[in-house]
C-alpha positions as CSV (number, residue, x, y, z in Angstrom):
1,X,36.0,-117.1,-90.9
2,X,36.7,-115.6,-87.4
3,X,33.7,-114.8,-85.2
4,X,33.0,-111.7,-83.8
5,X,34.4,-113.4,-80.5
6,X,37.7,-113.9,-82.0
7,X,38.4,-110.6,-83.4
8,X,39.6,-107.4,-81.6
9,X,36.9,-105.5,-80.1
10,X,37.4,-101.5,-82.1
11,X,34.7,-99.1,-81.6
12,X,36.2,-96.2,-81.8
13,X,39.7,-94.6,-82.9
14,X,42.2,-94.9,-80.4
15,X,41.0,-99.0,-80.3
16,X,42.0,-98.7,-84.3
17,X,45.4,-97.6,-83.8
18,X,46.1,-100.0,-80.9
19,X,45.2,-102.8,-83.8
20,X,47.2,-100.6,-86.1
21,X,49.9,-100.6,-84.1
22,X,50.1,-104.7,-84.2
23,X,49.5,-104.9,-87.9
24,X,52.3,-102.1,-88.9
25,X,54.8,-103.5,-86.4
26,X,54.3,-107.0,-87.8
27,X,56.6,-105.1,-90.8
28,X,59.5,-105.1,-88.5
29,X,59.2,-109.1,-88.1
30,X,58.5,-109.6,-91.8
31,X,61.9,-108.1,-92.7
32,X,63.2,-110.2,-90.2
33,X,61.7,-113.2,-91.9
34,X,62.7,-112.4,-95.4
35,X,66.2,-112.3,-94.3
36,X,66.1,-115.6,-92.7
37,X,64.0,-117.4,-95.7
38,X,66.8,-115.6,-98.3
39,X,69.2,-117.5,-96.2
40,X,67.9,-121.0,-96.5
41,X,65.5,-120.9,-99.6
42,X,67.3,-119.6,-103.3
43,X,65.3,-116.4,-103.4
44,X,66.6,-114.3,-106.4
45,X,66.4,-110.4,-106.3
46,X,63.8,-110.9,-103.4
47,X,61.4,-112.3,-106.0
48,X,58.6,-114.8,-103.9
49,X,58.9,-112.4,-100.5
50,X,57.1,-109.0,-101.1
51,X,54.7,-110.0,-98.2
52,X,57.4,-110.2,-95.8
53,X,59.0,-107.3,-97.2
54,X,56.2,-104.6,-97.1
55,X,57.4,-101.5,-97.4
56,X,60.5,-102.3,-99.0
57,X,63.5,-100.1,-97.8
58,X,60.8,-97.6,-97.0
59,X,59.9,-99.6,-93.8
60,X,61.9,-97.6,-90.9
61,X,60.2,-94.2,-92.7
62,X,56.6,-95.4,-92.7
63,X,57.0,-97.1,-89.4
64,X,58.2,-93.9,-87.8
65,X,55.4,-91.6,-89.7
66,X,53.0,-94.3,-87.9
67,X,54.8,-93.7,-84.8
68,X,54.5,-89.5,-85.2
69,X,50.5,-90.3,-86.0
70,X,50.3,-92.6,-83.2
71,X,51.7,-90.7,-80.5
72,X,49.3,-87.7,-81.2
73,X,46.2,-89.6,-81.2
74,X,47.3,-90.7,-77.5
75,X,47.2,-87.1,-76.1
76,X,46.1,-88.2,-72.6
77,X,47.3,-90.9,-70.4
78,X,43.7,-92.4,-70.4
79,X,43.9,-92.3,-74.5
80,X,47.4,-94.4,-74.1
81,X,45.8,-97.2,-72.0
82,X,43.0,-97.6,-74.6
83,X,45.5,-98.0,-77.5
84,X,47.5,-100.6,-75.1
85,X,44.5,-102.4,-74.0
86,X,43.3,-102.5,-78.0
87,X,46.9,-103.3,-79.2
88,X,47.2,-106.3,-76.5
89,X,43.5,-107.9,-77.2
90,X,44.4,-107.8,-81.2
91,X,47.9,-109.7,-80.2
92,X,45.8,-112.2,-77.8
93,X,43.1,-112.5,-80.5
94,X,45.6,-112.9,-83.5
95,X,47.5,-115.7,-81.1
96,X,44.0,-117.5,-80.7
97,X,43.3,-117.7,-84.8
98,X,46.8,-118.7,-85.2
99,X,46.2,-122.1,-82.8
100,X,42.8,-122.6,-85.2
């Protein structure tokens, strides 16, 4: 179980959006992983790939909707910096956790 120091610091909604950017963005990578798995393993009808397929055929629609909300949340350059810093922190913390 991760400790508090190993988790992203989220104390406000802007930091939450930064962390969500990383999590929602992983759905894009999931599609690539799904295609690679299907090329190398006998997967039928996408069964066993639901984790990587995320939103399925609605992935681009959902990503677009998230980006619209994210862009509205970042009302000022300062807001943008908070979101970006939280996203970078989330990436770094997940990388650290992945090494364990």
